Structure formats: structure tokens, C-alpha cells
C-alpha positions in Angstrom: -0.4 0.0 0.1 2.8 2.7 0.7 4.6 1.9 -2.6 1.9 2.2 -4.4 0.3 6.0 -2.7 4.1 7.0 -3.2 4.0 5.9 -6.8 0.5 7.6 -7.2 1.7 10.7 -5.6 4.8 10.7 -8.2 2.9 9.9 -11.2 5.6 6.8 -12.1 4.8 3.5 -14.1 4.3 0.4 -12.1 8.1 -0.7 -13.6 9.5 2.1 -11.9 8.2 1.2 -8.7 9.9 -1.2 -6.2 9.6 -3.0 -2.8 13.5 -3.6 -1.8 16.6 -2.2 -3.8 17.9 -6.4 -4.2 14.4 -5.7 -6.5 15.8 -2.6 -8.0 18.8 -3.3 -8.5 18.1 -6.5 -11.0 15.6 -5.2 -12.9 17.3 -1.1 -13.4 20.8 -0.6 -15.1 22.5 2.1 -13.3 25.7 3.3 -11.9 24.7 4.5 -8.7 22.2 4.5 -6.2 20.9 7.2 -4.0 19.7 6.5 -0.3 16.7 8.7 0.9 14.9 6.1 3.0 14.5 7.1 7.1 18.5 7.4 7.9 18.3 3.9 10.1 18.1 2.2 6.6 21.3 4.2 5.2 24.4 2.5 6.3 22.3 -1.4 5.2 21.3 0.4 2.0 24.3 1.8 1.8 27.0 -1.2 1.8 24.6 -3.4 -0.4 24.1 -0.7 -3.1 28.5 -1.2 -3.3 28.2 -4.7 -2.4 26.4 -4.6 -6.3 28.8 -2.3 -7.4 27.6 0.8 -7.3 28.3 4.5 -6.2 26.4 6.2 -3.3 25.3 9.0 -2.2 23.2 9.1 1.0 20.8 11.9 2.4 21.7 13.1 6.1 22.5 12.1 8.4 25.0 9.8 6.9 24.2 6.6 9.6 22.6 6.0 12.5 26.1 6.0 14.2 29.8 6.6 13.6 30.4 3.0 13.7 28.0 2.1 10.4 28.5 4.8 8.5 32.4 3.8 8.9 31.9 0.8 7.6 30.2 2.1 4.8 32.8 4.2 4.4 35.8 1.3 4.4 33.9 -0.8 1.8 33.4 1.5 -0.6 36.8 2.1 -0.1 38.0 -1.2 -0.5 35.6 -1.3 -3.5 37.3 1.8 -5.3 33.8 3.1 -5.1 32.2 7.0 -4.3 30.5 7.5 -1.2 29.1 10.7 -0.7 26.9 12.5 2.1 24.3 14.9 0.4 24.8 17.6 2.5 23.0 20.3 0.5 23.8 23.4 2.5 27.4 23.6 1.6 26.4 24.5 -2.4 25.5 27.9 -1.4 27.1 31.3 -2.2 27.6 32.7 1.2 28.9 29.8 3.5 31.2 29.7 0.2 32.4 33.2 0.2 32.6 32.9 4.3 35.3 29.9 3.7 37.1 32.2 1.8 37.8 35.3 4.1 37.8 33.4 7.3 41.2 31.3 4.8 42.2 34.7 4.0 42.3 35.9 7.8 39.6 39.1 6.8 38.6 38.9 10.4 42.5 38.3 11.8 42.1 35.7 15.0 38.4 34.3 15.6 37.1 34.4 18.9 33.6 33.0 19.0 31.2 32.2 16.6 28.1 32.4 17.3 24.9 30.2 15.6 20.9 30.9 15.7 18.6 29.1 14.0 14.9 29.7 14.5 11.4 28.4 13.5 7.9 27.6 14.2 7.0 24.0 13.0 4.2 22.6 15.5 1.3 22.7 13.9 0.7 20.0 11.9 -1.8 16.6 12.8 0.3 14.6 15.9 1.2 12.0 12.8 2.9 14.2 11.1 5.7 12.3 10.4 8.8 15.0 11.5 7.5 14.9 14.6 8.5 11.6 15.1 12.1 11.7 14.4 14.5 10.9 15.9 16.0 14.4 18.2 14.5 16.2 15.5 16.9 19.7 16.3 20.6 17.7 16.2 19.5 15.1 14.3 17.8 16.6 11.6 18.6 20.4 11.5 22.1 21.1 13.5 23.7 17.9 11.2 23.5 20.8 8.3 24.8 23.5 10.9 28.1 20.9 12.4 28.8 20.3 8.8 28.5 24.1 7.7 31.1 25.0 10.5 33.8 22.4 9.8 33.3 23.5 6.0 34.0 27.4 6.4 36.7 26.8 9.9 38.2 23.8 8.7 38.9 22.4 12.0 37.0 19.9 13.8 35.5 19.8 16.7 37.2 18.4 20.1 33.9 17.6 22.3 30.8 19.5 22.9 28.2 20.0 25.8 24.0 20.3 24.7 21.0 21.0 26.6 17.8 20.2 24.9 13.9 20.8 26.2 10.0 20.0 25.0 7.7 22.4 26.2 4.6 20.8 27.0 3.0 22.7 23.8 5.5 20.7 22.0 3.7 17.6 19.2 7.7 16.2 19.2 8.4 12.8 20.8 11.9 14.2 21.3 13.7 17.7 22.3 13.1 20.4 20.1 15.1 23.1 21.1 18.6 22.8 22.1 21.6 25.0 23.1 25.1 24.0 22.5 28.5 24.9 23.5 31.2 23.2 20.9 34.5 23.7 20.6 36.9 22.7 18.4 40.8 22.3 17.3 42.5 25.0 18.8 40.1 25.8 21.6 37.7 28.2 19.2 34.4 28.2 21.2 31.0 28.1 19.1 27.8 28.7 20.8 25.0 27.0 18.7 21.1 27.9 19.8 18.6 25.9 17.7 14.9 25.5 17.8 11.5 24.5 16.1 9.7 26.0 18.9 10.3 29.8 18.4 7.4 32.1 17.9 10.6 35.1 17.1 11.2 35.9 13.4 12.4 32.7 11.5 15.6 32.9 10.4 16.8 31.3 6.8 17.5 27.3 6.9 21.4 27.7 7.4 20.5 30.4 10.7 22.3 33.7 11.4 25.9 33.8 11.8 27.8 35.8 14.0 31.7 35.3 14.1 34.1 37.8 16.1 37.6 38.2 15.4 40.1 40.5 16.1 39.5 43.3 13.8 35.8 43.0 13.1 32.8 40.9 12.8 31.3 39.2 10.0 27.6 37.7 9.7 26.4 35.9 7.5 22.9 34.2 6.6 22.0 31.2 4.2 19.5 29.3 2.2 16.4 31.4 2.6 13.8 32.5 0.1 15.9 31.9 -3.2 19.4 32.0 -3.4 19.2 36.1 -3.5 18.7 35.7 0.2 22.7 34.4 1.2 23.7 37.5 2.6 27.5 37.9 4.0 28.6 41.5 5.7 31.8 42.4 7.6 32.1 45.1 10.3 35.7 46.2 10.5 37.8 47.2 13.9 36.7 51.0 13.4 33.0 50.5 13.0 32.6 50.2 9.4 30.4 48.2 7.9 29.7 47.0 3.9 28.5 43.5 2.1 30.1 41.5 0.0 28.5 40.6 -4.0 28.5 36.6 -3.8 29.1 34.3 -6.9 26.4 33.1 -8.9 27.2 29.6 -9.1 26.3 27.3 -12.0 24.3 25.1 -9.4 22.9 25.1 -5.8 21.9 23.2 -3.4 21.2 19.7 -4.0 21.9 20.0 -7.8 25.8 20.9 -7.6 26.2 18.3 -4.9 24.8 15.7 -7.3 27.1 17.4 -10.1 30.5 16.5 -7.5 28.9 12.8 -7.7 28.7 12.8 -10.8 32.3 14.3 -11.8 33.8 11.8 -8.8 32.4 9.0 -10.2 33.5 10.2 -14.0 37.4 10.7 -12.3 37.6 13.8 -10.7 38.9 14.4 -7.5 36.9 12.9 -4.5 33.4 14.9 -3.6 34.0 18.1 -0.6 31.1 15.7 0.8 32.6 12.1 0.6 31.2 10.1 3.4 34.8 9.9 4.8 34.8 14.2 5.2 31.4 13.7 6.6 32.3 11.5 9.6 33.6 14.9 10.9 30.2 16.4 11.3 28.1 13.0 12.1 31.0 12.6 15.1 29.9 15.7 16.5 26.2 14.8 16.2 26.5 11.5 17.8 28.4 13.8 20.5 26.0 16.2 21.0 23.4 13.7 21.5 25.3 12.2 23.7 25.5 15.4 26.0 22.2 15.8 25.7 21.5 12.8 27.6 24.4 12.9 30.0 24.7 16.7 30.9 28.2 16.5 30.1 30.8 17.5 27.8 31.3 15.3 25.4 34.4 14.0 23.7 33.8 13.8 20.1 35.5 10.5 19.0 36.3 10.1 15.0 35.7 6.6 14.5 38.7 6.4 11.8 41.4 8.5 13.6 
């Protein structure tokens, strides 16, 4: 019944809908498999596709655990196949410009990073699938921001402290509000606040960022209402402000990620969001979940370090 509902919703012919990946692989000639099923199935489906000789791109979060994800990475490398994670927020103009600016020491030494994510998503019927998502703010949304932190700074997370809450009016099964302190390599601290239950002005999906350094403050937002909503600005030590022009990318979001995937399959470099690279983002997500449960700082453990 579920397969038929999905087939009808997408307008697919019967021969394009399958009950299992094995059935699809037996019937369809393909070079690669895109895994967008629930996160608990990501690693098993990715391994099945790899064993069938297919390259794999997996929706975030990569897997239910870093151990599962590391097994997928190792198997892909053993077989010489591309494994990529779809972290589509990387493929927008603002974070890519911010990465360039920080690499060029536009702020001097960076002192702090503050990230705010605010959305109100509490008006759907109780059976809305998002309300049943495990750790919806950490696993479903902050994973994007974790990946952007690593991207723009070029630093890995060392440890994290997370506190989550579930107000009585929340329709979510798990906490949908979180505050985190993330320590990066070199001692840089990231202050993160995220909520699916915020009545204030909504942020763009990539959040609102403030990055303070010895020579000024950089602000950026991304992935709002279209690519034109990406903004990067800087306020220097004298208080002068300016906004940067952003590159017009040939492709953005998922389309850009798929292009990187295809180019890698065709012999190009490993994709920016390769499975191996994404282990750092997943390890931070996993540690944040442990911290929310333990009430203590938790170390971010790279499973293949």
C-alpha cells in the first residue's frame, strides 16, 4: 500500500516502483544509488548498493552511528567506489564566500562563532512524520550547521556540551529545542541555539551566523527564500560596515552536490562531502546527542582516526 501511494503521488509507472533495493538493482541498469530512506536504513542500503558495484550518495544524517558510517566508508574505499553524503547547505554562495574570507584571515584571529536557528513547526497533525524524528533539532537540523562549521573554519570539533528541552506544548516526541557549546581545534568556541518551537522571526535554514575576530565581525545567512537571500557582511574594527558581492554559482544545493558526485564517478577528485569527510560532522552530531543525555561535555570521537 505504501509503495502504491508513493507511486501514485509521484506519477510513476508500476515498473519504476520496487519493494526492495534488491528488486530495483535486478531490474534497472544504473551506475549509482541515491539513498533517501529513513536514517536507520542508510548504512544497510549503502552497503547493499556497494556490494552490487554501485556508487552511493546518502541523505544526511549519514547513518545512525559513526561506527555504521565508518563501515560504509571503508567498504567503498576497498571497492574503489564513490561514497558521498548529501550536505546540500554547503553548495550556496554565502558559506563558500565565508570560507574564503576566513582562510584569508579577513577577521584576523577568530574569537567566537554564534549561530541561531529559529523556526516554528508545531501546527501539523500529531501524526506528522517530523514529530517522530529522533532528536529533531540535533539530528535533523543541527547536522547541517555542524557540517557548515567544519566547512567554513577548516577545523574539527573536539568536544560538545548540549542541553535540550521539550516544552509541554510541543508536538514533537523528542526535544526540539537545543543550546550547545562546541569546542573546535585550537580552542575556538561555537555557541549554538536552535529551535523548531520559536515564535520569533524565522531565520533562513542555514541560520544566522556572527563570527567575531580581532579585526572585526562577519555575519552571514544562507538558504532563505532562494539564492538571492544569501548575505555576507563585515564590520571592521572602526565600525565601518560593508556587504560582499557573492559568486553566481552554476548550480546550488542538491543539484550542485549531484554534479560533484557525477564528476567524481567520472574520475574527478573525491567529492567535497565524501563519506570520509562527513564522519567529522556525524561524530559531532553523535557526541551532541550523548551530551544531551548525559548532561556533561562529550568528546567528539572520529571512528577512523
